[in-house]
N, C-alpha and C positions, 0 to 999 in steps of 0.2 A: 853537536851543539850549534854549529854554524848554520846548518839548514833550519834549525828551530828559530835562530835569530832572523834569518832571512824571511821566514814566514811570518813571524811577529812584526818585523819592520813593514812588510807589505800590508798586513792587516791594519796596523796603526796608521800608516800612511793614508790608506783608503778611508778609514773611520774618521780621522781628523779632518780630511778634505770634506767629508760629508757634513761634519759638524760646522766647519767654515762656511759652507754654502748655507746651511740652515740659519746660521747666526747672521751672516752679512747680507744674504740675498732674500731669504724667506722671512728674516727677522722673527724666527720661530724656533729658538733653540730648545733642545730636548735634554741637555745636560747643563749643570751649573758651571760657571767660570772655573771654580776649583777643580771639578772633575776634568774639565778640559786641560787645565794646566798639568794636572797629574799625568794624563795620557801623553801630552807633549814632552814632559820631562822624561818619561819612560822611553820615548822614541829618541830623544837627544842622547840618553845614555847608550842605547843600543847602537846608534849611528856612530858614536864615538868609538865603541869597542869594534864595530864591524863596518868601517866606512865604505867598503867595496859594495855594500848592499843598499846604501843610501839612494833614494830616488833623486833625479835631477831637479824635480819640482817639489821636493819634501817640504811639509809645513814648517820644519825647523829652520829652513833657509829664508823665511819671509818675516823675520822678527826685527830686523833694522838694528841701528846702533849708531851709525856714523853721523857726524854733523857736517853739513856742506856749507861753508861760508860764502862761497862764490860759485856760480854756475858758468862754466866755460862756454863761450860762444863757439858754435861749430857751423861752418858753411856746408850746406846740403849738396851732395854729389849731383843730385837732380832737384831743381827747385820744387818745393811743395806747393802746387798751385791750388786754387779754389775752383769750384765748379760754377758754371752758369746756371741760374735758376729759371724754372718755368712754373706757371700756376694754373694753366688751362690745358685742356686737350688740344685746343687749336695751336697753342704755341708748341706743344709737344709734336704735333703732326708737321709743323713747319720745320722743326729740328730733324724729323725723319725725312722730309722732302730734300733738305739740304745734303743729308748723308747719302741718300740714294743718288742725287745728281753727281756728287763728287766721287763716289766709289764706282758707279756704273756697272756693278756686278753684285751677285748675292752676298748677303751678310746676315748675321744674327745679333741680337742684343742679349746682354745678360743684365737682369734687374736685381738690385740689392736694396736693403732697407737703409735708410739714411739715419744714422745714429746721432743723438743730440748730445755729443760728448766733446772731448778735448783731444785734438789731433797730436799724434806721436809717430815717430819713425824709429824702427828697431833695426840695428845691424848685427848680423851674425856672421861669425868666422869659424870655420871648422866646426859648426854646430853649436858654438858657445855665443851667448849674448855678449857683445862687446861694447855696444853703445846704444843709448836712447836719447833722442833729440826732439825737442818740441818744434812746432811748426815755425814759431817766431814770426819773422816778416815774410816767410816763404823762401827767402834766400838763405838765411842763417837762423839758427835757433839755439836754445840752451841745452847743454849736456845734462840730463837728469837721470843718468843710468842707475845710480845707486838707489834713488827713490823708486824707479820702475822696477828694480829687482824685487821689491817687496810685494808687488802685485801678484796675487796667488795664482792666476791662470796664465801668466806669461813664463814659459819655461826658460830656465837658465841654460839648459842643454837639450838639444833636439834628438829625436830618435829617427831610425831609419837612414835612407840614403838622401843626401841633399847637396846643393851646390856648396863649394868651398867658401864662397862669399856671397851674400845677397843682403838686401834691405827689404823690409816690409813695413807698411804703413797702416795705421788704423786709428781708432778713437778709444780713449780712456773715459770711463763713465761710472756712474753709480746706479744700481737698481733702486727703484722707487722706495721699496720697504726698508732697504738698508740705509737710505738717505733719511727717511722719517725717523728711523730708530736713532741715527747719528744726531739729529736735530733734538729729539726728545732727550737724549743724554746730555746734550750741551745746555738745554734749558734747565734741567735738574741741577746742573753744575753752575748755574747762574751765568752762562755764556750766551752770546748773541747767536741765534740760529742762522744757518746759511740760507741764501736766497733761493737757490734751486740746485738740482743735482749737477748740472753742467759746471756752474761757478765753483761749486764745492770741489769737484774733481780737479778743475784747473788750479784752484788755490792749494789743493793738497799736494799736487805734483810738484809745486815749487817751494814746498816747505823745507827748511833747513835741517831739521832733525829727522833723520831716517826712521828713528824708532816711532815718532809721531805719525809719519806717513804710513808705517806698517799697521797702525791701529785703525786706519780709515778703510772702509769697505770699497775699494776701488775694483773695477773689473775692466776687461778689454775685449774688443773685437777687432781683428785685422782684415783689410780688404783690398790691398794693393801691393803686389809682389814685384820687386825689381831685381831680376836675377838674369842669368845667362839665357837669352831668348831661344837658344837652340834646345833647351831642355823642355820647353812646352810652347805651344803655338797659339793658345787662347788664354784670355784672362781667367776664365772659369777653371781651366786645367791647372793654372798656377795656384789657384786658391785650394783645390782639392789637394794638390801636392803639399801645400803648407799645412793643411789639416792633418794629413798622414804623419808629418814631422812632429806633430804635437802642438801646433800653434792654434790659438783660439780664432776660429773662422766661424761666422754665422751661418747656420744651416738654412736661413730664410733666403734663398736666392733662386732665380729661375731663368733658364735660357728661353728666349722668345724669338719667334721667326718673323714677326711683323709688329706693327705698332698697335694693332688690336689686342694681341696677346700681353704686350706691355701694359695697355690700359686695364686689362683684366687683373693683372697683378697689382697695379696701383689701387684699383677700386677695392680689391679685397682687403689690402692692409690699411686702407683708409677707414674701413668699417671695423676691422679687428685689431687695430693698434693698442687699444685698451687692454686687450688680452695679454700683451706682453708685460714682462716684469720691469722693463726699462722704457725710456722715452725714445720715440722716433719722430721726426718732423717731415718725413717724405720718403721718397724712393729715388734711387740713383740708377740711371739708365746708361749703360756703356756698350759700345761696339765691342764684341767679344774677341774677334780675331786681331791679334797684336800687330801683324804686318799691315792690316788695314787701319789700325790706330796710327801707325807711323805715317801712312799716306795722308790722313787727315790732318795730322799735326796739332799744333796748339797756337793760341794767341799769347800775348805777354802775360796774361792772368790765368787763362783756363784752357783745359784740353778741349779740342773741337770734336772729339769722339764721345764725349759724355755730357750728361745734363742731369740736374737735380730737379725732380718734381716735387714741390713744396705743398703739403696738405693745406686745406683751408683751416684758418685758426678756429679753435674750439671756443664756444661762447657758453657762459654760465649766468644763471639768474640768482640775485641775492638782494639783501637789503643794505641800504646805506645808513649809517649811523651818525657820522660827523665828518667834517673836512678840516684837515691841517694845512697850513701854508708854509712850505719849506723855502729857505733862502739858500741858494747856491753860491759859489765862489765869485761868480760874476755879478752877483746881486739880483739875478732873476729869481722871481717868486713863483713857485709851482704849487698849485693845489693838489693835494693827495686825499682821496676819500678813504674813510675807515668803514669796513664792511662787515657784515655777518659772514663768519668764515664759510668758504665754499670750495669744493674740489674743482680743480681745473687743470687738465693736462697732467694729472698725477700728482699735483701739489696743492697745498691748502692755501688759498688766497684770502688775505685779510685786508690788503690795501690796494688801491688802484689809482692811477694817475688821471687827473682832470685836465691836464695840459696848461690851460690859460684861462683868462677872464671871459674870452668870447665863448668858448665851449661851455663853461659854467653857465653863461647867460642862456645859451641855446637850450641846454638840458633842463633848466629850471628846477633844480634839485631841492628836496626837502628831506629831513630825517624820516625815515620809514618808507621812502620810495623803493620800488622794485627796480633794480638796474641790471642792464646787460653788460657783462665783463668779458673782455677778450684778453688773450696772452699770445702774442705772436713772436716769442722769442725775447721779450722784454723782461728785465728783472722785476719791474713793478708793472703789473697788467694795467689795462686802460678801460675806462667806461665808455661804451659806444652808443648807449641808448637807454631810455627809460621805458620799461614795459608798463608800469602802473604807478601813478602818483598817489601818495598817501592823502589823508584827510586834512593835512596841515594847510594853513592859510599862506597867502602870498608873503605876508610879513615874516613868516618863519622860514623863508627861502634862503639857502646858503648863498652868500654874496662875497664877491672878491673884495679884499680890504683896499682902502685908500692909503693906509700907512703900513710900514714894514711891521710885520707881527713880532719881530725880535726887538728892534730898536726904535720903533715909532716914527721913523723918518718918512715924509710924504713920498709916495711911490711915483715914478715917472714912466712914461712909455715913449719909445722912439717911433717916429713916423714910419709906417710901413711894417712894423714888427708887432707880433702878437703878445710878447712877454712884457710884463711890468717889472721894473727894477727898483731896488733900493739904492739911493745915491750915496750912502754912508759907507763907502768902500773901506775907508781906513780904520773904522771903529765898529762896524756891525759884526758881532762875534762870528756867525756862520760863514761870512765872507772871508774874514781873516783866516779862520781854521781852514776853510776850503782852499785858499791860495797857498798856504803852508803845505797842505796835503798834496797839491798839485806839484809844488816845488820839490818835494821828496820823491816824486814818482820815478818809476824805472826809466822812462825816456827822458826825464830831466836830470835831477841830481842823483837819482838812484840810491837813496838812503834807506835800504830795505829793512833795517833794524827798527825803523820807526813805522808807524801806521796811523790810521784814522783815530783809534782809540788813544793812543799814546799822545798824538798831537793835541787831541781835546784835553787830555789830562794836564799836559804841560801848559797849555793856554789857561785852563781854569785855575791853575795853581799860580798863575802870574809869572811863569818863568819865560814865556815867549809872547810876543805881540806881532812879530813879522818873521820872515825866513832868516834874516840876518841874526836874530837872537839865537838861533840854533847854534851859532858858532861861538857863543859866549857861555854855553852851558858847561858846568864842571861835574866831576864825579861826585863831589859832596852834595850837590844839588839834587842829583838823581838817585843816588844810592839810598834805599830804604824808603823812597817816596811812596806814599800809600794813600789811597782814598776809596771810599765806599760809594758805589753807584748803584742805581736802581735798574734792574733788568727790564728792557723794553717789552719783552714777551710775558714774563711771569709776574713782573712787578716786585720780585723779591730782591732785597739788597745783595750785592756781591762786592768783593774787594778786589782791587787792582793794586799790585805793588811792584816796584822796580827792585829786583834783587841785584846783587854785586855784578853778576855775569850780565844781566840785562843792561845795566848802566854802562858797562865796558863796551858791549856791543854797539850801543847807540853812539857812544863817543867815537868809536872806531869807524862806523858808517859815516858819521859826519866828517871826520878827518879824511877819509877816502874820497868824499865828494869834492874835494878841492882839486882833484886831478881830472874832473869831467870837463869835456871840450866845451868851447865857447858856444857852439850852437845848442848844446844841452843847457847851458845856463840861460841862454836867451829864451828857449822853450819854458824853462822853469820860472821865469819871471812872471808868466801867466798873462801876457799882453793878449788882449782879445783878438781873435782871428789869427794869431801867430801859433800855428800848430807845428808839428816836427819838421815838416818839409819846408815850410816858409822860414822857420828858424835856420835851417841849413842854407837857404838861398840868401838870407840876410848876412850870415856869417861868411859866405864866400864873397859877397859884394862889398861888405864893409868889414874891414879886417879887424877892427877892435870896437869896443863899446863906445868910444868917444866919437869915432867916425859915424856911428849909427845915430848917436844923440845929436849930432851936428847936421844930420842930412835934412834936407828940405823935401817938400812934397815931390817935386820933379825927379829928385835923385832916387827916392824911394820907389816911384811908379816906374822907373826905368830898369828896376831890378826885375828879373824874370819872375812871373807868377805873383807879382805884388801890384794889385789894383788899387784903385782910389779908396775903396772901403778899408782895406787893410792899411794903406798909408795913413789914412785919417786916424785910425786906431792907434798906430805907432806914435804919430805926432802928439796925440792927445795924452798918451801915457807918459811920454818923456817931458811933457809941459808941466807935470805935477812935481812940485818941489819935494814931496814926500817920496815919490818914486825915484827921483834922482838921488836922494839921500840914501835910499835902500841900495841903489847900485853902488854908491861909494863905500857903504858899510860892507857889502859883499866883496868888493874889490880888496878892501882892507883886511878882510877875513881870509884872502888868499885864493879866491875863486878865479877861474880862467876868464879873463876879459878880452882876450884877443884870439884870433884863429891861429891854429898850429902852422909852423912853417911847412911849405910844401903843399899845402892844400889850395892855394890860389889857382884860378883857371890857367891853363897853359896858353890859350889864345882865344880870341873871339871870331875865328874864322867860320864857325858854324852858328853864329849868333843869329837868332830869329828863325832858325831851321828846325823843322820837325822831321825826325829820321825814324823809320821803322826797320828793325833789325830781324833778319831771317836766316836760317841755315846754320852751318857748322864752319868755324874758321881755323886756319892753321896757325896764325901768329899769336892770337889771344883766344880765350874763351869768350862766350857771348856776353857775360856780365861785365868783363873788362872793356869789351867793345862799347857798351853802354856808358861805362865810366869815362871812356875817352870822348864820347860825344858830348857829355855833360861838362867835361873839363875843358872843352873847346867851345863852349857857349851854346851848344845845341840842346834840344829837348828830345827825349826818347818817346816815340809814339807807340801806342799799344796795338793799333790796327790801321790798315791803309785806308785813307780818305782823300778827298780833294785837297785837304789842307797839308798832306804829306809832301815834304820837299823832295826826298828821295828815299829809296829803299837800299839799305846796306846788305848785300846778298852774299851768303857764303855757299858752301856745297850743300846740296840737298834742300835748297829753299822749297818752302811749301808750294805745291802747284796752284793752290787757290789764290795765294797771295801774289804769285807771279802773274796769273791771269788778271787779277784785279788791277795790279800796277800797269799792265799793258793796256787794259781797257780805259784806264783813267790817263794814260800817257805820262806816267810818272817815271822819272829817270831811275835806273837801277845801277848802283855802283858796286863794283867788285871789291874785295878786301884790299887788294893792292892799290886800287884808285883811291879808295878812302884813306888809307894810311899815307899816301902821297899827299892828299889834300890837307891833312893836319900836320904834315911835316914829319912823319915817322918813317 
């Protein structure tokens, strides 16, 4: 009986995997959902009785169920860098010339497809998946292990012989047909469709309910193995080994002996990318030998042994029907064209950006014109030209408004800027909603239980008019709140309601935001030009909100990375009585309005100095060395130039950096000299 059970488990596993592929990738199921569920239930029953025969990647293991309220932040053992980009053969040949000059010996490239997905890093121990982490900021990311376990082609347990511990990185993505089916289902259910496959994959992997993640058709390709270098000598050998262990590695790669062969690979996939079931936006070219990769080293942002060739943007022709004018949180008014639906890079495009009044004027658009549309990674594509004008007269031309399309306030335009703005920042609804949406964002107050739709609902119901109103919301106001809205895509009505659990989650998220640090609160205020980095600099220089509000122009401009434009924006923001009142209400709500103890600079001994860090250190790791530079008033440089004050060099400093520093006459400091300089 046990052998019969093993055979049936094997057969069901293969059959269900095939049905999953047909359903999620091909969007062409051959059995009903009920038939699929019956087969899955039979497999679950057999696996329960004979667990020793269950496959490590059984379809029954991908159903989900847990709810993750918080994603733990994990520091990457090795930073997840980004690749430098090139767009022409000339730039590619310049990359090749640099590699040849620095290596001065034979080498080969390996070419791979560049997937348009969401970066992920997987860690395996003793053949078991133990952790999955997002790229994050490259230094640290979010632990999304439980969600990644639901992805059907990522094995929980490996096969064969493999290193005891290793990390492998790649991209999570959706096949185009699977994405289209997902959007069709959402439209039928009255939900807003996703913008593109990449954004859908990124949003899915950060969902809190694992069971919902399991329903989404995610897939994965892995392309970078970090393991014991004694086990393989080349990048391609590492990928071949990973494929033997059962990991999903793309078969579309090629070893090339020279740049001409690289170009042949690029040209082929530029012509044939539409034949793939998923999106690619280029080809990645890597030096194959791992020892040569180590010789070439990396910059602060990118490996010097790899480069990404980006394909030219695809262009489509279609008709323009009308133009909407959208108002953002800063008051900027953006024209967006409504188009006859057209296929572009595997997705259906219905809207395209017109950017600003100047571009509208240059294009001279009318309803019925045939326009050229491009999509170069943007969520909303852009109109880049007019192929043929309609028979409409000049009086029918689309023109940029002189008044805000929402609140009718006269628009203004700053000297030297292309955008027009609505001045009614305090009461223009899209501006108010946009600022609150910015306030709850992850890098600001991180209230992830709210979102764009819920903020709009709370605003339209009159429950919030600014960010401080969030802290006055009660369970009674939220529980059972219901409204009917019209779907943007189908035009059909759909109902949004706050159930008991939703209300509890929102209030818990708001309560937790009170512990967010001062710099996050500053960023959340939405002061123009004050991004995350500038907010951190301000929080370090001005220890509390009162010091910042009292600062004059010279004090602001003396802060690192704060120029006259940013200083002027900060001064103007705090001159507003409404903004100052908002700060006081947020302070009274319990938000952090001063920097944490212990975060002040240690000294200003490195003030005004730009320092490049290279090599390996014995006292601290490289990231800590960079923190020490910033804590003592210095700025970390990404590459050596004439502006570099000195290079902090550890063991195995990159030879190219050493040569450049010597050529420019830049001082090189050892680890001990640097630590003595800052008093450690």
